[in-house]
C-alpha positions as CSV (number, residue, x, y, z in Angstrom):
1,M,-0.1,0.0,0.0
2,P,1.8,3.5,-1.0
3,A,2.3,5.8,2.1
4,V,-0.7,8.7,1.8
5,T,1.1,11.8,1.0
6,R,0.0,15.0,3.2
7,T,0.3,18.1,2.0
8,P,2.7,20.3,3.5
9,R,1.8,23.1,6.2
10,S,4.2,25.5,4.2
11,S,1.5,24.8,1.5
12,W,-1.4,26.2,3.5
13,I,-0.1,28.9,4.8
14,E,1.0,30.0,1.8
15,Q,-2.3,29.2,0.1
16,G,-3.8,30.9,2.9
17,L,-1.6,34.3,2.3
18,L,-2.2,34.1,-1.6
19,A,-6.1,34.3,-0.1
20,L,-5.5,37.2,1.9
21,A,-3.2,39.4,-0.7
22,A,-6.8,38.6,-3.1
23,G,-9.8,39.3,-0.7
24,G,-9.0,39.9,2.8
25,P,-9.0,37.5,6.1
26,D,-12.9,36.8,4.8
27,A,-11.2,35.1,1.9
28,V,-9.3,32.9,4.2
29,R,-11.9,29.8,4.1
30,I,-10.7,26.2,4.9
31,E,-12.6,25.1,2.3
32,S,-11.9,27.0,-0.3
33,L,-7.8,26.5,0.5
34,A,-8.4,22.7,0.3
35,R,-10.2,23.3,-3.1
36,A,-7.5,25.5,-4.8
37,L,-4.7,23.0,-3.2
38,G,-6.8,20.3,-4.5
39,V,-7.6,18.1,-1.5
40,T,-10.1,17.9,1.4
41,K,-10.1,20.1,4.1
42,G,-9.6,16.8,6.8
43,G,-5.4,17.0,6.3
44,F,-5.7,20.9,7.7
45,Y,-6.6,19.9,11.1
46,G,-3.3,17.6,11.1
47,H,-1.7,21.2,10.9
48,F,-3.8,23.4,12.5
49,A,-6.7,23.2,15.3
50,N,-8.5,25.9,13.6
51,R,-8.5,28.6,11.3
52,D,-7.4,30.9,13.8
53,A,-4.1,28.9,13.8
54,L,-3.5,29.1,10.4
55,L,-4.5,33.2,10.6
56,E,-1.7,33.1,13.1
57,A,1.0,31.1,11.2
58,M,0.1,33.1,8.2
59,L,1.4,36.5,10.4
60,D,4.4,34.9,11.6
61,T,5.2,34.1,8.1
62,W,4.7,37.6,6.9
63,E,6.5,38.7,9.4
64,R,9.3,36.5,8.6
65,E,9.7,36.9,5.4
66,S,9.1,40.9,5.2
67,V,11.2,41.8,7.8
68,D,13.9,38.9,8.4
69,Q,14.3,37.9,5.1
70,V,14.5,41.0,3.7
71,R,16.9,42.2,6.0
72,D,19.4,38.8,5.6
73,R,19.1,39.2,2.0
74,V,20.0,42.8,1.8
75,E,23.0,42.6,4.2
76,R,24.1,39.5,2.2
77,E,24.3,41.1,-1.1
78,G,25.9,44.1,0.8
79,G,26.5,47.9,-0.8
80,D,27.0,51.3,0.9
81,A,23.4,52.7,3.2
82,R,22.2,53.7,-0.2
83,T,22.1,50.7,-1.9
84,K,20.7,48.8,1.3
85,I,17.8,50.9,1.5
86,R,16.9,50.8,-2.1
87,H,17.4,47.3,-1.9
88,A,15.2,47.2,0.8
89,G,12.3,49.1,-0.2
90,R,12.1,47.0,-3.9
91,L,11.9,43.8,-1.8
92,T,9.4,44.6,0.3
93,F,7.7,47.0,-1.5
94,S,7.6,46.9,-5.0
95,S,7.1,42.4,-4.9
96,D,4.5,40.6,-6.7
97,R,4.4,38.3,-3.7
98,L,5.1,40.5,-0.1
99,L,3.5,44.1,-1.1
100,P,0.0,42.8,-1.6
101,I,0.3,40.5,1.8
102,D,1.7,44.0,3.4
103,L,-1.3,46.0,2.0
104,A,-3.9,43.3,3.0
105,V,-2.3,43.1,6.3
106,R,-2.9,46.4,6.7
107,D,-6.6,47.0,6.0
108,W,-7.0,43.4,8.1
109,A,-5.3,46.0,10.9
110,R,-7.7,48.6,10.7
111,R,-10.5,46.1,12.0
112,D,-8.5,43.8,14.4
113,E,-6.7,44.8,17.2
114,S,-4.1,42.0,17.1
115,V,-3.1,42.2,13.5
116,A,-2.8,46.2,14.4
117,E,-0.4,45.3,17.2
118,R,1.6,42.3,14.9
119,L,1.9,45.4,12.0
120,R,2.8,47.9,14.6
121,R,5.7,45.6,15.8
122,V,6.5,44.8,11.9
123,D,6.6,48.6,11.4
124,N,8.6,49.1,14.5
125,R,11.8,46.3,13.5
126,R,11.5,47.9,9.5
127,M,12.2,51.4,11.0
128,D,14.6,50.5,13.5
129,Y,16.6,48.9,10.4
130,A,15.6,52.2,8.3
131,R,17.1,54.7,11.0
132,E,20.3,52.1,11.2
133,L,20.7,52.7,7.7
134,F,20.2,56.7,7.7
135,G,22.2,57.1,10.5
136,T,25.1,56.1,8.5
137,I,24.5,58.8,6.0
138,C,22.6,61.5,8.6
139,A,24.9,62.3,11.4
140,D,21.8,64.1,12.8
141,P,19.9,61.5,15.1
142,D,16.4,64.1,13.7
143,E,17.1,64.0,10.3
144,A,17.9,60.3,10.3
145,E,14.7,59.9,11.8
146,A,12.6,61.9,9.3
147,R,14.5,60.5,6.4
148,S,13.4,57.0,7.5
149,L,9.7,58.0,8.2
150,L,9.5,60.2,4.8
151,A,10.8,56.8,3.0
152,F,8.5,54.8,4.8
153,C,5.4,57.1,3.8
154,L,7.0,57.4,0.1
155,A,7.1,53.0,0.1
156,I,3.5,52.8,1.6
157,G,1.5,55.6,1.2
158,N,2.3,55.5,-3.2
159,H,0.6,52.7,-3.5
160,F,-3.0,54.5,-2.1
161,L,-2.5,57.7,-3.7
162,A,-4.1,58.1,-7.1
163,Y,-2.7,61.3,-9.1
164,H,-0.9,62.3,-12.3
165,H,2.5,63.8,-12.8
166,G,2.0,65.8,-16.1
167,S,4.6,64.5,-18.3
168,R,6.5,62.4,-15.6
169,T,5.8,59.1,-15.0
170,R,5.1,57.5,-11.9
171,T,8.0,55.7,-11.7
172,E,10.2,58.9,-12.7
173,V,9.0,60.6,-9.5
174,L,9.2,57.8,-7.3
175,S,13.3,57.3,-8.6
176,H,13.6,61.4,-7.9
177,A,12.0,61.3,-4.5
178,S,13.9,58.3,-3.6
179,D,16.8,60.3,-4.9
180,L,16.1,63.1,-2.7
181,L,15.7,60.9,0.7
182,L,18.9,59.7,0.1
183,K,20.9,62.6,-0.7
184,G,23.7,63.5,1.7
185,S,23.2,65.3,5.0
186,Q,23.2,69.2,4.6
187,G,26.2,70.6,3.4
188,E,27.6,67.6,2.7
189,G,27.3,66.0,-1.0
190,P,25.3,63.3,-2.8
């Protein structure tokens, strides 16, 4: 008799994150996930006690991927602080994978205090890294803090704004805004 192949826990989490990104937390339904995975929902309970346990595991995965793995990759690939800031932003906020999940978590956090607390923790960890990197560009801690905030607001807020730039493309304007943020401190060169 052949061994029964179990759907890995990671597959349930991944399918849950895809559902979250596409339709918010209400789209994360065990039956729908099982259907998308081509399995019965019975296997779900071999990995999770209930839907809440899956949602928690999804948030754990999102946090690990969007903070720990991004930082590890940026540090491993190296470069100066400006290069690292740009790279971290690209990995997190222009990614076809992380960006939709991040935006869905932000929307979810508006209605769920425990998710809001998790989002605060993730954002604080991201800001700590931004402060660290901007601190090597700016000697003034207040300026490093302001640049960290502006960079974070640019990366996230850009996805919520619907506006035109005249003859410029959105990409051109974002690139110019990033260049301004990454310039040296007052009185320094670029």
